[in-house]
N, C-alpha and C positions, 0 to 999 in steps of 0.2 A: 320670636319667630322660630318655628320648629325646624331643626336641621334634619335633612333626609340622609340617612346612613345607608351603607351598602346592605346591611341586614334587612332594613325595611324595603329596599328596592327589590330584593330577591326573596321577600317573605313568603309569597305563595309557594315557591319551590320548596322552601324550607318546611312550611307547614305540612305539605303533603308527605315529605320524608319523615318528619317527626311523628305524624299520626301513625305511620307504619311501624315506627320503632322509637317510642318516647325516650328511651334511655340514651339515645345517641344524638341528643340535640346539639351538643357542642361540635361533634364530628360533622353533622349535617350542615351546621353553619359554615364550617371550613370548606366543605364541598361546594356550597353555594357561592362562596367567595371565589374559589378556584374556577368554578364554571364561568364566572364573569370574565376572569382574566384569560381563560382559554378561548372564550368567545371572541375577544379582541384579537388574539393571535390568529385565530381561524379566519377572521374577517380580512386581516392583512394578507394572509396566504391566498385567500380567495381572489383578492384584487390582483395578486401576482399571477395566479394560474389563469384567470380570465384573460389577461393581456396576452398570454401565450397562445390563445386560440385564434387570434386574428392573423390573417395572411397578409404579409407585407412584401412589396416588390422593390427591386432596385433596377434603375435604368442607367445604362452605361453608354455614353457616346464613344464610338470608335471610328477612326478615319477610314473613309472609303478607299483612300489612296494616300500613301505617305510621300514626303519629299524625297526620301531615300531611294525611291523607285526610279527617280530621274537622276541617274548617275552623272550625267553631264552638268546638270544644274548644281549638284552637290560639289562637284570638283571646282566649279567656279566660285561657289561660296567659300569653300575651304581655302582657295587661293587668296581671297580677300581677307579672311581671318588670319592666315599665315603672315600676310603682309603687316597686319596690326601687331602681331607678336614678334616680328623680326627685330632682333636686337634686345628684346626684353630679358632674355636669359643672361646676357652679358651685364645688363644693368642690375639685375637682381643679385648676381654674383659680386659685383663691385660694391653695391650697397651693403650686402651682408658682411663683406670683409671690412668695410669702413666701420660698421656698427661694432664688430668684434674688437677692432683696434681701438676705437673710441672708448669702448667700455673698459678695456684693459688699462688705458692711460688715465681716463678722467673719472672713472667710478671708483670711489675709495671707501674705506671702512674705518670705524673707530669703536672702541668699547664704550658702552653706556651702562650705568647702574639701573637695575630693575628690581623692584620689590616683589618678592615671592612669599608664599605661605606654605607651611607644612601642615600635616593633617591635624595637629593639635591647635592650629590657629596662630601659632607664633610666626612672626615675619622675619625675613632675612634678606640681605642684599646680595644679588647675583649680578654677574656681568654678561651682557650679550653684545653681539656685533651689529652695529647699525651702518647701513650703506647710504652713501650720499654722493651727489655729483659735484665735482670741483672743476668746472670747465673754464677755459681761458676767457677773460673779459673781452679781449679783442674780437673773439668770435661770437660770444653771446650778445654783445651790444649790437651787432648787425643782424641778429636773429638766428644764427646757426648754433644749434645745440642738439642734444640727443633726441629731443621730441621732434624737431624738424626732420631729422634724418629718418625717424620712425614713420612720420607722415609720408615722406617720399616713398619709403618702402611699401606702405599701404596702398598708395596710388598705383605704383607699378604692379604690385601683386593683384589688385582688383582688375586692372586692364588685362593682365595675363590670364587670370582665372576665369573671367567672364568670357574671354575669347575662346578658351578651351571648352567651356561649357556650351557655347554656341556650336562649336564643331561637333560635340557629342550629341546634342539634343535636336538640332535642326533636322537631321535626317529622319528622326522618329516622329516629327510633327506632321499634322495632316496637311495635305495639299489643298489649300483653301481656294474655293471658287467664289471670289468676292462678288462677282457680277451674276451669279446664278450657278445652278448645278448643286448636286448633293455632295457636301464635304464630309458628312458624318452619317453613319448608320447607327441606330439605337437598339441595343439588345436589352431585353427585359428578362429578369430572373427573379425567382422567389428567394427571399432572404431566410437563411437558417436562423431560427430564433433560440437555439440552444444557449448561446451566450447571454441573450436577453433574459431568458427564463431563469437561469442560474443566478444572475445578478439580482433580478427582482425578488426571487424566492429568499435568497440569503439576506438581501438588504432589507426588504419590507418585513419578512418574518423575524429576522434578528432584531430589528428596531422595535417591533411590536412586543417581542418577548422581553427584552430589557425593560421596556416601559411598563409592561403589565406586572412584572415581578420586582420592580424596584422597591416596592413597599417591603417585601420580604428581606431584600438586601439591607435596607435601612434598619429594619427591626433587628437583624443579626448584628448590625453595627452598634445598635443601642445596647443590646445585651452584652457586647464586648467593651462597651464604654469608649467607643472610638468616634462617635458622631455626636458631639456635644449639643448641637442645635436640636436635632431630633430627640435627643434625650429628654428635652423639656416638654415634649408633646404628650398629651394624655392618650390612653388606649383608645378612647372614643374618637379622638382626632385622627389617629393613625388609621383606624378602620374607615374613616370618612373618605379616604383617598380613592377607594375602589369605585365609588359612584362617579367621581370626576374623571377617573381614568377611563372607564368604559364609555361614558357618554362623549367626552371631548376627544378621546383617542379615536373613536369611530368616526367622528366628524372630520378628523384630520385625514382620513382615508379618501374623502370626497375630492379635494383638489389633487391628491396624489393620483387617483384613478383618472381624473380629467386630463392630466398630462399625457397619459397613454392614448386616450381617445383623440386628443389633438394630433398626436403622431399618426394615428390611423386615418383621420380625416385628411391630413396633408398628404399622406401616402397614396390616397385614392386618386389624386391628380398629379402624381409625381412625374409621369411620362409627359404630360402636357407642359408642365413647368420646366422640365429639362430641355425640351425642344424649343420652348420660347426663350429660355436663357441662352441657348446656343445661337439662335437667330440674332439676339441682341448683341452677343459678343462679336459676331461676324460684322454687324452694322457698325458697332462702336469702334473696333480696331481696324476695320477696313478703311476708315477715313482719317486715321491719325497720320500726321505729318511724319516723313521719314526721319527727320532730325529728332523729333520727340520719341520715336521708336528707339533710336540709338540711346537716348538718355534713359529710357525705361529699362533697357537691358544693362547698361554700364553704370547706372547710378550717377552719371555725370554727363553734361552736354559736351559735344565736340569742342565748342568754344571754351568751355570751362577747363577741359583737359589741356588744351593748348596753353591757356593762361597759366595753369599750375606748372606745367613743364617749363614755361618761360620763367616763372618766378623762381623755381628751384635752380635753374641754370644761372640766373642772375645772382642769386644768393651765394652759390658756390663759387662763381666767378669773382664776386666781391671778396669772399673769404680767402681765396687763394692770393689775391693781391694784398689784402689786409695783413695776412699772417706772414707774408714774405718779408724777410729782413728784421722781424721782430722776435723778441725772446719768448716765443710760445712753446710751452712744454711739449716735447716729443713731436715738434712740427715736421721734422724731416720724414717721419713715417706716415703722418697724417696727410701732408700736402701731396704726396704721390698719388694716394687714392682719391683725394679730392680733384686733382687734375684729370685723372682718368675718368672720373664720374662726370666732370664738366664736359669733356669731349663726347662721351656717350650720350649725355642728355641732349646736347644740341643736335647731334646726328638723329636721335630718335624724334625729337620735336619737328625737325624739318621733314623727316619721312612721314610722320603722322599728318602734318599739314598738307603735304603733297597728295596723300591718299584721299583726304576729305575736303579738299578745296578744288573748285573748278571755276576758272575765270574770276578768281577773287571771292567767290561765294562758297560758303560751306555746303557740302552735299554728301549724301551717303550713296555709295555704289549701288546700282539697281538690284543686283542679285543678292547682295548682303541685306539690303532693306527688305526685300521680299521674304528672305529666310527669317529675319527677325520678326516681321509682321505675322507670318504664319505661326511661328513659335509662340508669340504672345497670345494670339487667338487660341491656339491649342491649350496653353496653360490656363487661360481664363475659362475655357469650356470645361476642362477637367475640374478646376477649382469650384466652379459654380455647381456642377453636377454633384460633386462630393458634398457640398453644403446642402443641396436640396435633398439628396438621398441621406436623410438623417439616420444615424446608427441607432437601432433599437437598444443595443447594449448601453450606449451612452445615455439614451433616454431613460432607461431603467435605473441607471446610476443617479440621474438627477431626480427621479421619482423617490429614490431612497433618501437623498439629501433633503428633499422637500418634506417628506414624511418625518424623518428624524428631527429636522428643525422645528416642525410644528409640535412634535411630541415634547421636545425640550422646552419649548415655550409653555406648553400645557403643564408640564411637570413643575417648572419654576413658579408659574402663576398659582397652581393649585396648592403648592407647599406654602406659599405666602399667605393665601386665603385661609388655609387650615390653621397656620400658626396664629393669625390674628383672631380667628374665631375661637381658638382654644384659649388664648389669653383672656378674651372677653368672658368666656364661660367660666374660667377659673376665678376671675374677678367678681363675677356675680354670685358665685357659690359660697 
């Protein structure tokens, strides 16, 4: 089976040039080879430039009216949030002091041997400090240790941080009209494609250039005897690469260009999709239960928070009783902080229950629930619109990844084919 080489592929171009100057046949052969490689790079750049001609738009939903414009409502929401955070600063301070004291008493260190190596490969033994916990059995057996204290700190910190975020963000949320009315207006603007064009040009052009001229790079390595595998290939096999490069490399541009065309087709209906997504968010979050809204914001249900507060109170209460009168290391300094923490926990738990329980049933204050609902809708609307308004720059980046990935596959496959063909040719000769 006759093998098609690059020289035969571009023979007509070469014959014309040789007829004009027969003495420069070898130089013309090099020119024809270079022309094929430049053609591939030019095709990649053409795909990049063509994408820059398309006009793309971005659609941004903005609130017709924000909750912050109703100062009376915001004051009521802030009052509810402040009630949630009341006492948390004292709890955080006590927990932090307990953690520091616990660490200083029960976190210890010891030297351990470690094998290290010097530049010449010789090993030697060095000593490093290893930290470990040595906590009283009387406390660990009932479940109180440094990890439990850290978990309590995380719970209190989450409640505090979430409440502060609500105070900051609810005023900027849209005033949502669940039962009708325009909650958002939609502004349309043309996207600046400079970032996309730079990314596409450098990415596609650079990938194509590296792929087109990797033959020359390998040839240079062969001459320097640094690429042992390619060193085994014949000159004919090395030249055979160009045919595969041009044909398969050009084919790799097809799915790459299709990625941008998909972006363009989706962008043509972006305004309709953003508006539909906004309506869906209003319907979806408009019917969510108030207790579920609280859980979505705080990451925990009201009932679960009460249970956790009660658990930590009981744990510390048991620890105070367990440690008293026993020979627990540094108990006098630890018990004072545990006692204070126990008192603060039960006070906060009772306060939290009073705020979110009505006639024995869990409930979220109306103004707080409305603020959280509007905030969740506003976040969802912005997140969905951001997802729909796909960034051309990111799209160009994925174009480059797709193109480069396909080229790598082509390069590895063609090298394997060439190597096999070359071995067969050598065996038959």
